[in-house]
MIDOSE-1310 file (N, C-alpha, C; in nm, 2 decimals, decimal comma, always signed):
residues 274
xxxx	+13,67/-11,61/-11,23/+13,55/-11,58/-11,15/+13,50/-11,71/-11,08; +13,41/-11,70/-10,99/+13,35/-11,81/-10,92/+13,20/-11,82/-10,96; +13,14/-11,94/-10,93/+13,00/-11,96/-10,95/+12,94/-12,02/-10,82; +12,81/-11,99/-10,79/+12,74/-12,05/-10,68/+12,61/-12,10/-10,74
xxxx	+12,57/-12,22/-10,71/+12,44/-12,28/-10,75/+12,36/-12,29/-10,62; +12,24/-12,22/-10,62/+12,16/-12,22/-10,51/+12,07/-12,34/-10,51; +12,09/-12,43/-10,41/+12,02/-12,56/-10,41/+11,98/-12,60/-10,28; +11,95/-12,50/-10,19/+11,91/-12,53/-10,05/+11,76/-12,54/-10,03
xxxx	+11,68/-12,53/-10,14/+11,54/-12,54/-10,13/+11,49/-12,68/-10,11; +11,36/-12,69/-10,07/+11,31/-12,82/-10,03/+11,21/-12,88/-10,14; +11,18/-12,80/-10,24/+11,10/-12,84/-10,35/+10,96/-12,89/-10,30; +10,90/-12,82/-10,21/+10,77/-12,86/-10,15/+10,66/-12,88/-10,25
xxxx	+10,65/-12,79/-10,35/+10,54/-12,80/-10,45/+10,56/-12,92/-10,54; +10,68/-12,94/-10,58/+10,71/-13,06/-10,66/+10,68/-13,19/-10,59; +10,73/-13,20/-10,46/+10,71/-13,32/-10,39/+10,56/-13,35/-10,36; +10,49/-13,24/-10,34/+10,34/-13,25/-10,32/+10,28/-13,31/-10,44
xxxx	+10,32/-13,25/-10,56/+10,26/-13,30/-10,69/+10,29/-13,45/-10,71; +10,41/-13,49/-10,67/+10,45/-13,63/-10,69/+10,37/-13,72/-10,60; +10,35/-13,68/-10,48/+10,27/-13,76/-10,38/+10,12/-13,77/-10,43; +10,07/-13,66/-10,49/+9,93/-13,66/-10,53/+9,91/-13,72/-10,67
xxxx	+10,02/-13,75/-10,74/+10,00/-13,80/-10,88/+9,95/-13,95/-10,88; +9,83/-13,97/-10,93/+9,76/-14,10/-10,93/+9,82/-14,20/-11,03; +9,90/-14,15/-11,12/+9,95/-14,25/-11,22/+10,06/-14,33/-11,17; +10,13/-14,28/-11,07/+10,24/-14,36/-11,01/+10,37/-14,35/-11,10
xxxx	+10,36/-14,28/-11,21/+10,48/-14,28/-11,31/+10,60/-14,20/-11,25; +10,57/-14,11/-11,15/+10,68/-14,03/-11,11/+10,72/-14,05/-10,96; +10,67/-14,17/-10,91/+10,70/-14,20/-10,77/+10,85/-14,21/-10,74; +10,93/-14,25/-10,84/+11,07/-14,26/-10,82/+11,14/-14,13/-10,80
xxxx	+11,07/-14,02/-10,82/+11,13/-13,88/-10,80/+11,11/-13,83/-10,66; +11,03/-13,90/-10,58/+11,01/-13,86/-10,45/+11,13/-13,86/-10,36; +11,15/-13,75/-10,29/+11,27/-13,73/-10,20/+11,40/-13,69/-10,27; +11,39/-13,66/-10,39/+11,51/-13,61/-10,47/+11,51/-13,46/-10,48
xxxx	+11,62/-13,40/-10,45/+11,63/-13,25/-10,46/+11,62/-13,21/-10,61; +11,55/-13,10/-10,63/+11,52/-13,06/-10,77/+11,65/-13,06/-10,86; +11,76/-13,00/-10,81/+11,87/-12,99/-10,90/+11,93/-13,13/-10,94; +11,90/-13,23/-10,86/+11,95/-13,37/-10,89/+11,85/-13,45/-10,97
xxxx	+11,74/-13,40/-11,01/+11,64/-13,47/-11,09/+11,70/-13,49/-11,23; +11,67/-13,61/-11,28/+11,72/-13,64/-11,42/+11,64/-13,55/-11,52; +11,72/-13,48/-11,60/+11,66/-13,40/-11,71/+11,73/-13,44/-11,84; +11,67/-13,52/-11,92/+11,73/-13,57/-12,04/+11,84/-13,67/-12,00
xxxx	+11,96/-13,66/-12,04/+12,07/-13,76/-12,02/+12,13/-13,75/-11,88; +12,11/-13,64/-11,80/+12,18/-13,63/-11,68/+12,10/-13,55/-11,58; +12,15/-13,53/-11,46/+12,09/-13,45/-11,36/+12,08/-13,30/-11,41; +11,98/-13,23/-11,37/+11,96/-13,09/-11,40/+12,09/-13,01/-11,38
xxxx	+12,14/-13,02/-11,26/+12,26/-12,95/-11,22/+12,38/-12,99/-11,30; +12,39/-13,11/-11,35/+12,50/-13,15/-11,43/+12,51/-13,08/-11,56; +12,40/-13,04/-11,62/+12,41/-12,96/-11,74/+12,49/-12,83/-11,71; +12,47/-12,77/-11,60/+12,55/-12,65/-11,56/+12,70/-12,68/-11,54
xxxx	+12,72/-12,79/-11,47/+12,86/-12,82/-11,44/+12,94/-12,86/-11,56; +12,88/-12,93/-11,65/+12,95/-12,96/-11,78/+12,98/-12,84/-11,86; +12,89/-12,75/-11,87/+12,91/-12,62/-11,95/+13,01/-12,53/-11,88; +13,00/-12,52/-11,75/+13,09/-12,43/-11,67/+13,24/-12,49/-11,68
xxxx	+13,25/-12,62/-11,68/+13,38/-12,68/-11,68/+13,44/-12,67/-11,82; +13,36/-12,70/-11,93/+13,41/-12,69/-12,06/+13,45/-12,55/-12,11; +13,37/-12,45/-12,07/+13,40/-12,32/-12,11/+13,51/-12,26/-12,03; +13,54/-12,31/-11,91/+13,64/-12,25/-11,83/+13,62/-12,11/-11,78
xxxx	+13,49/-12,07/-11,78/+13,46/-11,93/-11,74/+13,47/-11,91/-11,59; +13,47/-12,02/-11,51/+13,49/-12,01/-11,36/+13,59/-12,12/-11,32; +13,65/-12,09/-11,21/+13,75/-12,19/-11,16/+13,70/-12,27/-11,05; +13,59/-12,23/-10,98/+13,53/-12,30/-10,87/+13,38/-12,28/-10,87
xxxx	+13,31/-12,39/-10,85/+13,16/-12,39/-10,84/+13,12/-12,43/-10,70; +13,05/-12,34/-10,63/+13,00/-12,37/-10,49/+12,85/-12,41/-10,51; +12,81/-12,52/-10,44/+12,67/-12,56/-10,44/+12,62/-12,55/-10,30; +12,53/-12,47/-10,27/+12,47/-12,45/-10,14/+12,35/-12,54/-10,13
xxxx	+12,35/-12,64/-10,04/+12,23/-12,72/-10,01/+12,20/-12,72/-9,87; +12,10/-12,80/-9,83/+12,06/-12,82/-9,69/+12,11/-12,95/-9,63; +12,10/-12,97/-9,50/+12,15/-13,09/-9,44/+12,07/-13,21/-9,48; +11,94/-13,20/-9,52/+11,86/-13,31/-9,57/+11,92/-13,37/-9,69
xxxx	+11,96/-13,29/-9,79/+12,01/-13,34/-9,92/+12,17/-13,34/-9,93; +12,23/-13,30/-9,82/+12,38/-13,28/-9,83/+12,45/-13,40/-9,88; +12,42/-13,52/-9,83/+12,49/-13,64/-9,86/+12,47/-13,67/-10,01; +12,35/-13,65/-10,06/+12,32/-13,68/-10,20/+12,40/-13,59/-10,29
xxxx	+12,41/-13,46/-10,26/+12,50/-13,37/-10,34/+12,64/-13,41/-10,33; +12,69/-13,45/-10,21/+12,83/-13,49/-10,20/+12,86/-13,61/-10,29; +12,77/-13,71/-10,30/+12,78/-13,82/-10,39/+12,79/-13,77/-10,53; +12,69/-13,69/-10,57/+12,69/-13,63/-10,71/+12,82/-13,56/-10,75
xxxx	+12,87/-13,49/-10,65/+12,99/-13,40/-10,68/+13,12/-13,48/-10,70; +13,12/-13,61/-10,67/+13,24/-13,68/-10,69/+13,30/-13,69/-10,83; +13,21/-13,67/-10,93/+13,26/-13,67/-11,07/+13,31/-13,53/-11,11; +13,31/-13,43/-11,03/+13,35/-13,30/-11,07/+13,46/-13,25/-10,97
xxxx	+13,58/-13,22/-11,02/+13,69/-13,18/-10,93/+13,68/-13,04/-10,88; +13,60/-12,95/-10,95/+13,60/-12,81/-10,92/+13,48/-12,77/-10,84; +13,41/-12,87/-10,78/+13,28/-12,84/-10,70/+13,31/-12,85/-10,55; +13,25/-12,75/-10,48/+13,26/-12,76/-10,33/+13,11/-12,75/-10,28
xxxx	+13,07/-12,84/-10,20/+12,94/-12,85/-10,14/+12,93/-12,78/-10,01; +12,84/-12,69/-9,99/+12,82/-12,61/-9,87/+12,69/-12,65/-9,81; +12,69/-12,68/-9,68/+12,57/-12,73/-9,61/+12,52/-12,61/-9,52; +12,39/-12,57/-9,55/+12,34/-12,46/-9,47/+12,29/-12,50/-9,33
xxxx	+12,29/-12,63/-9,30/+12,25/-12,68/-9,17/+12,11/-12,70/-9,14; +12,02/-12,67/-9,23/+11,88/-12,69/-9,21/+11,83/-12,82/-9,26; +11,71/-12,87/-9,20/+11,66/-13,00/-9,24/+11,51/-12,99/-9,27; +11,45/-12,87/-9,25/+11,30/-12,85/-9,28/+11,28/-12,72/-9,36
xxxx	+11,18/-12,72/-9,44/+11,15/-12,60/-9,52/+11,12/-12,48/-9,43; +11,06/-12,51/-9,31/+11,02/-12,41/-9,22/+11,14/-12,34/-9,15; +11,25/-12,40/-9,16/+11,37/-12,35/-9,10/+11,47/-12,29/-9,20; +11,43/-12,28/-9,32/+11,52/-12,24/-9,43/+11,57/-12,09/-9,40
xxxx	+11,69/-12,07/-9,44/+11,75/-11,93/-9,42/+11,72/-11,84/-9,54; +11,68/-11,89/-9,65/+11,65/-11,81/-9,77/+11,77/-11,80/-9,86; +11,75/-11,78/-9,99/+11,85/-11,78/-10,09/+11,96/-11,67/-10,07; +11,92/-11,55/-10,02/+12,02/-11,45/-10,01/+12,12/-11,48/-9,89
xxxx	+12,06/-11,54/-9,79/+12,15/-11,58/-9,67/+12,24/-11,69/-9,72; +12,20/-11,78/-9,81/+12,28/-11,89/-9,86/+12,39/-11,83/-9,94; +12,36/-11,73/-10,02/+12,46/-11,66/-10,10/+12,57/-11,59/-10,01; +12,52/-11,53/-9,90/+12,61/-11,46/-9,81/+12,70/-11,57/-9,74
xxxx	+12,64/-11,68/-9,70/+12,71/-11,79/-9,64/+12,83/-11,84/-9,73; +12,80/-11,85/-9,86/+12,91/-11,89/-9,95/+13,02/-11,79/-9,95; +12,98/-11,66/-9,97/+13,08/-11,55/-9,98/+13,17/-11,55/-9,85; +13,11/-11,57/-9,73/+13,19/-11,56/-9,61/+13,27/-11,69/-9,58
xxxx	+13,20/-11,80/-9,60/+13,27/-11,93/-9,56/+13,39/-11,96/-9,66; +13,37/-11,92/-9,78/+13,48/-11,94/-9,88/+13,56/-11,82/-9,92; +13,54/-11,71/-9,84/+13,62/-11,59/-9,86/+13,62/-11,55/-10,01; +13,50/-11,54/-10,07/+13,50/-11,51/-10,21/+13,52/-11,36/-10,23
xxxx	+13,62/-11,33/-10,31/+13,66/-11,19/-10,35/+13,68/-11,19/-10,50; +13,58/-11,22/-10,57/+13,59/-11,23/-10,71/+13,45/-11,21/-10,77; +13,44/-11,19/-10,90/+13,31/-11,18/-10,96/+13,23/-11,31/-10,94; +13,10/-11,31/-10,91/+13,03/-11,43/-10,87/+12,91/-11,45/-10,96
xxxx	+12,91/-11,56/-11,03/+12,79/-11,60/-11,11/+12,70/-11,68/-11,02; +12,57/-11,63/-11,01/+12,47/-11,69/-10,92/+12,37/-11,76/-11,01; +12,35/-11,89/-10,99/+12,26/-11,98/-11,07/+12,15/-12,04/-10,98; +12,03/-12,03/-11,02/+11,92/-12,10/-10,95/+11,93/-12,24/-10,98
xxxx	+11,92/-12,33/-10,88/+11,94/-12,47/-10,90/+11,83/-12,54/-10,97; +11,72/-12,48/-10,99/+11,61/-12,54/-11,06/+11,58/-12,48/-11,20; +11,68/-12,41/-11,25/+11,67/-12,33/-11,37/+11,76/-12,38/-11,49; +11,70/-12,39/-11,61/+11,78/-12,42/-11,73/+11,72/-12,32/-11,84
xxxx	+11,80/-12,31/-11,95/+11,76/-12,21/-12,05/+11,74/-12,28/-12,19; +11,68/-12,21/-12,28/+11,67/-12,26/-12,42/+11,81/-12,25/-12,48; +11,82/-12,31/-12,60/+11,95/-12,33/-12,67/+12,02/-12,20/-12,71; +11,95/-12,09/-12,72/+12,02/-11,97/-12,76/+12,11/-11,91/-12,65
xxxx	+12,09/-11,96/-12,53/+12,17/-11,90/-12,42/+12,32/-11,96/-12,43; +12,41/-11,87/-12,41/+12,55/-11,90/-12,42/+12,63/-11,84/-12,30; +12,70/-11,92/-12,22/+12,78/-11,87/-12,11/+12,89/-11,78/-12,17; +12,95/-11,81/-12,28/+13,06/-11,73/-12,34/+13,01/-11,59/-12,37
xxxx	+12,89/-11,59/-12,44/+12,83/-11,46/-12,48/+12,79/-11,38/-12,35; +12,74/-11,44/-12,25/+12,70/-11,38/-12,13/+12,82/-11,31/-12,06; +12,93/-11,39/-12,05/+13,04/-11,33/-11,98/+13,11/-11,22/-12,06; +13,11/-11,24/-12,19/+13,16/-11,13/-12,28/+13,08/-11,00/-12,26
xxxx	+12,95/-11,01/-12,25/+12,87/-10,90/-12,22/+12,90/-10,84/-12,08; +12,92/-10,92/-11,98/+12,96/-10,87/-11,85/+13,08/-10,78/-11,85; +13,19/-10,83/-11,92/+13,31/-10,75/-11,93/+13,29/-10,62/-12,01; +13,20/-10,62/-12,10/+13,17/-10,50/-12,17/+13,11/-10,40/-12,08
xxxx	+13,02/-10,44/-11,99/+12,96/-10,34/-11,90/+13,05/-10,31/-11,79; +13,14/-10,40/-11,75/+13,25/-10,37/-11,66/+13,34/-10,26/-11,71; +13,36/-10,26/-11,84/+13,45/-10,15/-11,89/+13,39/-10,01/-11,88; +13,26/-10,01/-11,87/+13,19/-9,88/-11,85/+13,20/-9,84/-11,71
xxxx	+13,18/-9,94/-11,62/+13,18/-9,91/-11,47/+13,22/-10,04/-11,40; +13,32/-10,04/-11,32/+13,37/-10,16/-11,25/+13,27/-10,21/-11,15; +13,17/-10,13/-11,12/+13,07/-10,18/-11,02/+12,94/-10,24/-11,09; +12,95/-10,25/-11,22/+12,84/-10,30/-11,30/+12,81/-10,45/-11,28
xxxx	+12,69/-10,49/-11,28/+12,64/-10,63/-11,27/+12,56/-10,66/-11,39; +12,54/-10,79/-11,42/+12,47/-10,83/-11,53/+12,37/-10,94/-11,50; +12,25/-10,93/-11,55/+12,14/-11,03/-11,53/+12,08/-11,07/-11,66; +12,01/-11,18/-11,66/+11,94/-11,23/-11,78/+11,79/-11,17/-11,78
xxxx	+11,74/-11,17/-11,90/+11,60/-11,13/-11,91/+11,54/-11,19/-12,04; +11,41/-11,23/-12,03/+11,34/-11,28/-12,15/+11,20/-11,22/-12,15; +11,14/-11,22/-12,27/+11,00/-11,16/-12,28/+10,90/-11,26/-12,23; +10,82/-11,22/-12,13/+10,72/-11,31/-12,09/+10,58/-11,27/-12,15
xxxx	+10,48/-11,35/-12,14/+10,35/-11,32/-12,19/+10,28/-11,22/-12,10; +10,18/-11,15/-12,16/+10,11/-11,05/-12,08/+10,06/-11,10/-11,95; +10,00/-11,22/-11,96/+9,94/-11,28/-11,84/+10,03/-11,33/-11,74; +10,17/-11,32/-11,77/+10,27/-11,38/-11,68/+10,34/-11,27/-11,59
xxxx	+10,31/-11,14/-11,62/+10,38/-11,04/-11,54/+10,36/-11,06/-11,39; +10,24/-11,10/-11,35/+10,21/-11,12/-11,21/+10,28/-11,24/-11,14; +10,35/-11,31/-11,22/+10,42/-11,43/-11,17/+10,57/-11,41/-11,14; +10,63/-11,30/-11,21/+10,77/-11,29/-11,21/+10,82/-11,15/-11,16
xxxx	+10,95/-11,13/-11,14/+11,01/-11,00/-11,12/+11,02/-10,94/-11,26; +10,97/-10,82/-11,28/+10,98/-10,76/-11,41/+11,07/-10,64/-11,41; +11,16/-10,64/-11,51/+11,26/-10,53/-11,51/+11,22/-10,42/-11,61; +11,24/-10,30/-11,57/+11,21/-10,18/-11,66/+11,35/-10,13/-11,70
xxxx	+11,37/-10,11/-11,83/+11,50/-10,09/-11,89/+11,51/-9,96/-11,96; +11,63/-9,90/-11,97/+11,65/-9,78/-12,06/+11,70/-9,83/-12,20; +11,73/-9,74/-12,29/+11,77/-9,78/-12,42/+11,91/-9,85/-12,43; +11,99/-9,84/-12,32/+12,12/-9,91/-12,31/+12,11/-10,05/-12,25
xxxx	+11,98/-10,09/-12,22/+11,95/-10,22/-12,15/+12,01/-10,21/-12,00; +12,01/-10,09/-11,95/+12,04/-10,07/-11,81/+11,91/-10,08/-11,73; +11,91/-10,15/-11,62/+11,78/-10,17/-11,54/+11,76/-10,04/-11,46; +11,64/-9,99/-11,47/+11,59/-9,87/-11,40/+11,53/-9,91/-11,27
xxxx	+11,45/-10,02/-11,27/+11,38/-10,07/-11,15/+11,33/-10,21/-11,18; +11,30/-10,28/-11,07/+11,24/-10,41/-11,08/+11,11/-10,41/-11,00; +11,00/-10,45/-11,07/+10,87/-10,46/-11,00/+10,84/-10,61/-10,98; +10,81/-10,64/-10,86/+10,79/-10,78/-10,82/+10,65/-10,82/-10,84
xxxx	+10,63/-10,91/-10,94/+10,49/-10,97/-10,97/+10,39/-10,85/-10,99; +10,42/-10,76/-11,08/+10,32/-10,65/-11,10/+10,20/-10,69/-11,18; +10,09/-10,62/-11,16/+9,98/-10,64/-11,25/+10,01/-10,59/-11,39; +9,93/-10,64/-11,48/+9,96/-10,60/-11,62/+9,95/-10,44/-11,64
xxxx	+9,86/-10,38/-11,56/+9,84/-10,24/-11,57/+9,95/-10,16/-11,50; +10,04/-10,22/-11,43/+10,14/-10,15/-11,35/+10,27/-10,14/-11,42; +10,29/-10,20/-11,54/+10,41/-10,18/-11,61/+10,39/-10,21/-11,76; +10,46/-10,15/-11,84/+10,46/-10,18/-11,99/+10,56/-10,28/-12,03
xxxx	+10,65/-10,31/-11,93/+10,76/-10,40/-11,96/+10,72/-10,54/-11,95; +10,78/-10,63/-12,03/+10,76/-10,78/-12,02/+10,89/-10,85/-12,00; +10,99/-10,78/-11,95/+11,12/-10,83/-11,93/+11,13/-10,91/-11,80; +11,10/-11,04/-11,80/+11,11/-11,12/-11,68/+11,26/-11,15/-11,65
xxxx	+11,29/-11,17/-11,52/+11,42/-11,19/-11,48/+11,44/-11,32/-11,40; +11,50/-11,42/-11,47/+11,52/-11,55/-11,39/+11,64/-11,54/-11,30; +11,65/-11,64/-11,21/+11,77/-11,64/-11,12/+11,89/-11,68/-11,19; +11,96/-11,58/-11,25/+12,09/-11,60/-11,31/+12,16/-11,47/-11,32
xxxx	+12,25/-11,44/-11,23/+12,31/-11,31/-11,21/+12,46/-11,32/-11,21; +12,53/-11,22/-11,26/+12,67/-11,21/-11,25/+12,70/-11,08/-11,17; +12,73/-11,10/-11,04/+12,76/-10,99/-10,95/+12,91/-10,95/-10,96; +12,94/-10,82/-10,97/+13,07/-10,78/-10,96/+13,12/-10,80/-10,81
xxxx	+13,25/-10,82/-10,80/+13,31/-10,84/-10,67/+13,28/-10,72/-10,58; +13,26/-10,60/-10,63/+13,23/-10,49/-10,55/+13,09/-10,49/-10,49; +13,00/-10,57/-10,55/+12,86/-10,58/-10,50/+12,85/-10,68/-10,39; +12,94/-10,77/-10,37/+12,92/-10,87/-10,27/+12,92/-10,82/-10,13
xxxx	+12,99/-10,72/-10,09/+12,98/-10,67/-9,95/+12,84/-10,61/-9,92; +12,77/-10,58/-10,02/+12,63/-10,53/-10,00/+12,53/-10,63/-9,95; +12,57/-10,76/-9,96/+12,49/-10,87/-9,90/+12,47/-10,85/-9,75; +12,58/-10,82/-9,68/+12,57/-10,79/-9,54/+12,48/-10,68/-9,50
xxxx	+12,49/-10,57/-9,58/+12,40/-10,45/-9,55/+12,26/-10,49/-9,58; +12,23/-10,56/-9,69/+12,09/-10,60/-9,72/+12,03/-10,68/-9,61; +12,10/-10,79/-9,57/+12,05/-10,88/-9,47/+12,04/-10,82/-9,33; +12,13/-10,72/-9,30/+12,11/-10,65/-9,17/+11,99/-10,57/-9,17
xxxx	+11,96/-10,50/-9,29/+11,84/-10,42/-9,30/+11,71/-10,51/-9,29; +11,72/-10,63/-9,33/+11,60/-10,72/-9,34/+11,60/-10,82/-9,22; +11,69/-10,81/-9,12/+11,70/-10,91/-9,02/+11,57/-10,94/-8,94; +11,49/-10,84/-8,93/+11,36/-10,85/-8,86/+11,24/-10,87/-8,95
xxxx	+11,27/-10,88/-9,08/+11,16/-10,90/-9,18/+11,12/-11,05/-9,19; +11,00/-11,07/-9,25/+10,96/-11,21/-9,27/+11,06/-11,28/-9,37; +11,07/-11,41/-9,37/+11,16/-11,49/-9,45/+11,13/-11,46/-9,60; +11,01/-11,43/-9,64/+10,97/-11,40/-9,78/+11,05/-11,28/-9,83
xxxx	+11,09/-11,19/-9,75/+11,16/-11,07/-9,79/+11,31/-11,09/-9,81; +11,36/-11,21/-9,78/+11,50/-11,24/-9,80/+11,52/-11,38/-9,86; +11,41/-11,45/-9,89/+11,42/-11,58/-9,95/+11,46/-11,58/-10,09; +11,37/-11,52/-10,18/+11,40/-11,52/-10,32/+11,52/-11,43/-10,35
xxxx	+11,61/-11,47/-10,43/+11,73/-11,39/-10,46/+11,70/-11,26/-10,53; +11,58/-11,25/-10,60/+11,53/-11,13/-10,66/+11,51/-11,02/-10,57; +11,49/-11,05/-10,44/+11,47/-10,94/-10,34/+11,60/-10,86/-10,32; +11,71/-10,93/-10,32/+11,84/-10,86/-10,32/+11,87/-10,78/-10,45
xxxx	+11,84/-10,85/-10,56/+11,86/-10,78/-10,69/+11,78/-10,65/-10,70; +11,65/-10,65/-10,66/+11,57/-10,54/-10,66/+11,63/-10,42/-10,58; +11,68/-10,46/-10,46/+11,75/-10,36/-10,37/+11,88/-10,31/-10,43; +11,95/-10,40/-10,49/+12,08/-10,37/-10,55/+12,07/-10,27/-10,67
xxxx	+11,97/-10,28/-10,75/+11,94/-10,20/-10,86/+11,95/-10,05/-10,83; +11,90/-10,02/-10,71/+11,90/-9,88/-10,66/+12,04/-9,83/-10,62; +12,13/-9,92/-10,61/+12,26/-9,88/-10,55/+12,38/-9,91/-10,64; +12,37/-10,00/-10,74/+12,48/-10,03/-10,83/+12,42/-10,04/-10,98
xxxx	+12,50/-10,02/-11,08/+12,45/-10,04/-11,22/+12,43/-10,19/-11,24; +12,31/-10,21/-11,30/+12,27/-10,35/-11,34/+12,22/-10,35/-11,48; +12,28/-10,43/-11,57/+12,25/-10,44/-11,71/+12,19/-10,57/-11,74; +12,13/-10,58/-11,86/+12,05/-10,70/-11,90/+12,12/-10,76/-12,02
xxxx	+12,12/-10,89/-12,02/+12,15/-10,97/-12,14/+12,03/-11,06/-12,18; +11,98/-11,04/-12,30/+11,85/-11,10/-12,34/+11,87/-11,24/-12,39; +11,77/-11,33/-12,35/+11,76/-11,46/-12,41/+11,61/-11,49/-12,44; +11,59/-11,61/-12,50/+11,45/-11,63/-12,55/+11,36/-11,69/-12,45
xxxx	+11,41/-11,76/-12,35/+11,33/-11,82/-12,25/+11,40/-11,92/-12,16; +11,33/-11,97/-12,06/+11,39/-12,06/-11,96/+11,30/-12,17/-11,93; +11,35/-12,27/-11,85/+11,28/-12,37/-11,79/+11,29/-12,35/-11,64; +11,18/-12,35/-11,56/+11,18/-12,33/-11,42/+11,11/-12,45/-11,36
xxxx	+11,19/-12,54/-11,30/+11,13/-12,66/-11,25/+11,07/-12,64/-11,11; +10,94/-12,60/-11,11/+10,88/-12,57/-10,98/+10,78/-12,67/-10,93; +10,71/-12,73/-11,03/+10,61/-12,83/-11,00/+10,62/-12,95/-11,10; +10,54/-13,05/-11,09/+10,55/-13,17/-11,18/+10,53/-13,14/-11,32
xxxx	+10,42/-13,06/-11,36/+10,41/-13,03/-11,50/+10,53/-12,96/-11,56; +10,59/-12,86/-11,49/+10,71/-12,79/-11,54/+10,83/-12,89/-11,55; +10,84/-12,98/-11,46/+10,95/-13,08/-11,47/+10,93/-13,17/-11,60; +10,80/-13,22/-11,62/+10,77/-13,30/-11,73/+10,80/-13,23/-11,86
xxxx	+10,77/-13,10/-11,87/+10,79/-13,02/-11,99/+10,94/-13,01/-12,02; +11,02/-12,98/-11,91/+11,16/-12,96/-11,92/+11,23/-13,09/-11,97; +11,19/-13,20/-11,90/+11,25/-13,33/-11,93/+11,22/-13,37/-12,08; +11,10/-13,35/-12,12/+11,06/-13,38/-12,26/+11,15/-13,30/-12,36
xxxx	+11,17/-13,17/-12,33/+11,25/-13,09/-12,42/+11,39/-13,15/-12,44; +11,45/-13,19/-12,33/+11,59/-13,23/-12,33/+11,60/-13,37/-12,39; +11,49/-13,45/-12,39/+11,49/-13,58/-12,45/+11,46/-13,58/-12,60; +11,37/-13,48/-12,64/+11,31/-13,49/-12,77/+11,35/-13,37/-12,86
xxxx	+11,38/-13,25/-12,81/+11,40/-13,13/-12,89/+11,54/-13,07/-12,88; +11,62/-13,10/-12,79/+11,75/-13,04/-12,78/+11,83/-13,08/-12,90; +11,88/-12,98/-12,98/+11,94/-13,00/-13,11/+12,09/-13,03/-13,09; +12,16/-12,96/-13,01/+12,31/-12,98/-13,00/+12,35/-12,99/-12,85
xxxx	+12,32/-13,11/-12,80/+12,35/-13,13/-12,65/+12,50/-13,12/-12,62; +12,59/-13,14/-12,71/+12,74/-13,13/-12,68/+12,78/-12,99/-12,66; +12,71/-12,89/-12,70/+12,75/-12,75/-12,68/+12,64/-12,68/-12,60; +12,55/-12,74/-12,55/+12,44/-12,68/-12,47/+12,50/-12,59/-12,36
xx	+12,45/-12,47/-12,35/+12,48/-12,37/-12,25/+12,62/-12,31/-12,27; +12,70/-12,36/-12,36/+12,83/-12,31/-12,38/+12,84/-12,18/-12,46
């Protein structure tokens, strides 16, 4: 199978926090793409590449970035032989294509006809997550139906439902629907869904249909990858693999928390994510 890491965002919230930080401690992070930020011993994105390479669960990793950060990603990728950097051609947040279009760009430009692991470039997980267990679960649901897809889910707090896409599941952990940032009163589920999906090869052609339907819609309706997932759930089987939690590097406090965990709390770094 293949993997794509979505890294074409501009990290506007994080860069704003860095500029406004009066301590000056994080000034050195200015102008660095979020996936390239140092998290513990290496760049955030390197944690993924090390695990994907060691487990051998994919043969090629595509990284979609923008023209502003393209050179930095090219330099980073020199230490990995199985990485291909894709440039979406944009240089400003206002001109971004959105994550779903970046996913489609990868599929078309690289003629991807394989199961595709989609990873948010600003996301890491707690130590209970395992690529091997996740892919084993994927092939289990594939045995039920070759059109099946698999996503991650973790239990969020009551007050967090309005921040995330929330999945409603049946007893087989099959997704019935996805509610985008619902109020607490609008769902009994607390199953939050991070940007980490394994799409069956049969689902990839649906990217064209989705983007064609949304071609006149605001960028917000095709930017977050969860918009495609929510649409896909109504058309293809989607199952859940549960984990305990994640790190989402969106602003300076979340970056500090993530970096501290990897410096002080990570128990087995040599097998992390594997």
